[in-house]
N, C-alpha and C positions, 0 to 999 in steps of 0.2 A: 520542643523541649525534650531533652534526653533524660535517661534514668539518673545520670550523674547530676544534672540540674536539679532534679527532684530530691536527690539524696543530700545535696549541699557539698561544700568543699571538703568536709571531713567525713563524708559518707554516712552521716547519721540518718537512720531510717525514720526518725521522728519527723524529718522534713517532708516525708511523703504523706499526703493527707489520707485519712481513713476512706475506705470505699463508701461507707455510709456513716453519717454522724448526726445525732440529735443534740441540739444545744438548747436546753431549757424548753424543749418543744412541748406544748400542751394542746389539747383539743377539748373545747367546750361547746356544747350544743345548747341553743336557746330553749328556755322553758321556765316554769315557775315552780320550784327554783331551777336555775340552769343545771345541766348535767355535765359534770366533769368526767368525760370518758377517758381522758389521759391527763394526769397531773404533770406539771413540768418535769421533764425527763432529760437526762444526759446519757448518751450511748455512743460508743465508737466501735465500729467493726472494721478491722484492717484486712488488707489483701491476704487471702489464704486462710483466714480464720473460719471456724465452723461454730456458729452460735445458734443456740435454741432459745426460744421464748415460750415458756410453759405457763398455762393458767386455765382456770375453769371457764365454762360458758358465762358470758356477761362480764368478764374481767377486764375487757378493753383490748383483747387480741385483735379483733377485726378493725378497730380504730387504728391501732398501731400498724397493722398490715397496710391499710389504705394510705397512711402517711408515708411509710417506707417505700411503697410502690408508686408513689406520686399520683395516686388516685384521689387524694384529698390534701388539704393544706392545714398546717397547724394554726390554731387561733392565736398563739403567741409563741415566741421562740423561733428557732431556725432548724431547717433540715438541709444538710449538704450531701451531695453525691460527688465523690471524688474531689471534694473541696469546693464544689460549685454550689452557691446558695440557691435554694429553689422556692422558698416560701413566697417570694414576690415575683418569681419568674412567670413569663407569659405562657399560655397554654401550648403554643407551638414549641417553645423551648423545653417545656416539661415533657411533652410527647416525644421529642427527639431524645432526651435523656433517658426516658423510660425504654424506648426501643433499642438504644445502643448500649445501655448499662445494666439493665435489669431483666433477668429471665424469671418467668412465673411458672409455678406448678401449683395447681389447685386440687382440692379434695374431689371435686366433681369432674375432673379431667378436661372438660370443655373442648372436646374434639368434634370436628364436623363429621356427622355420621355417614354422609353420602360421599365423602372424599376418602381416598385411600390413605394408608398410614404415611406413605411417602408424600402425598399431596398435603396432608396436614402439617408436616414438618416444613415442606417447601413454602407454605404460606407465611411462616414466620420470617423467612428470609426477605420477603418483599418489603417489609417495613423497617428493616434494621441495617440497610446499607450494604448488604452482601452483593457483590458484583454479579450480574446476570449469568456470566459464564461459569461462575463457581457454585451457583445455588444448588443444582442437582447433586453434584459431588459432595458438597457440604452436608446436605440433607441425608444422603446415603451413608456418609461417614458417621453422622450423629446417631443414626439408627443402628449401625453396626456397633457403635460404642456401647449402646444399651442392650445389645443382644437381640436385635430385631431385624437383622438383615434378611431373614427368611420370611418376613411378613410385609415387605414393601407394598405389595399390591392388594393386601387385605384391607377390609374396611373395619373401623373400630367396633362395629356391632357384632363381629364374630370373634373378637379378642377377649381374653380373660381380663379381669380387673387389673391384675398386675401388669399385663401387656399394655393395656390402655395407659396406665400411669407411666410406664417406661416410654411409651410414645410421647406422652406429655413432657417428660424430662428431655427427650431428644429435641422436641420443639423448643424447649426453653434454652437449651445450650447451643443450638445450631448457629446462633449469631455470636457466640463467644462472649457472653455478657460478663460484666465485672462481678456481679453477684447473682446467685440463684436464690430467689425468695419463694419458699415453699409453705403453703397454707394447709395444714392438716393433711399432709401428703399420703398418710396411711389410713385416713378416716373411712374410706370405702373399701378397704382391702381385708382379706382374711389374713391369718397370722403368717402363713407361708409367703404370700405375696408381699406382705408388709416387710418381712425380713429381707426379701430380695431387693425391694426398693431401698431400704436403709443400707444394705450392703453396697448398692450402686452409689448412694450418696457418699459413703466412706471412700469408694474408689475415686469419685470425682474430686473429693476433698484432697485425697492423696496426690491427685494430678495438679493441684494448685488452685482449684476453683473455690471462691468464697461462698459459703453457704449460710443462710439464715432461715431456720425452720421454726414455724409457729405451730404449736401443738397443745393439746390438753392432756397428752399422755406422758407421764414421767419416764416410762421406758424408752419412748422415742426421743425425748429431750436428752436423756442420759448418753446418747451416742455422740453428742457434740462435745467439743473441747472446752467451750464456755457455755454457761447456762444463765438465763435471766428469767425471773418469775414476775408475772404481772398479776396484781390483785387489786380489784376495785380501782383500776386506773393508775396504780402506783407500780413503778418499775424498779426492781432491785436485782443486783447480781447475786447468784448463788455461789458461795465460796466452798 
């Protein structure tokens, strides 16, 4: 299918499905009474958008993250990735969609401490369909993009917090995902390192990457072009 096929005969961009979309998606956990962690929600994020989801601890951010990252399924409603329904998809299909479409950045970095910076990024290429002959070059290019070409042979244990998070960003984008999903990306960083990571996000967005950042910090969420607030499992756009 070509871009023109997606756009339709008149070139309307509305024919192109959102990168991620919730349609009445809700998540309820059993209990007495049941816990409505996410009430029925509609959300569309289109290619190239920068969206933040802000909310306090216990508001439902983690539940939403797990749904968006294909780590959990909605109890009702639907979640689509590039127009592909996922709620009833098999685990193999969901894993393939996750590997090929979604890049993750976490608060805790999740880097392998005994692997080098380059090896940490290379590992991400093994599961995302990057051809073997391109893996090392792609990993080195991703690290150069985040300003760490001088740290390829270092281990994460000797890096600063900001350098660790930039390594995690390189790992997330090396497979050229459709969307970067960041969970509290500045939560373990000092103010200077936080600013550097947020500036990197601005640069990636300017390059056309779709960003979805989940945070409890209003100043972090304010960097996005669109903002959504989650409170007690209710999602609403901030105008």
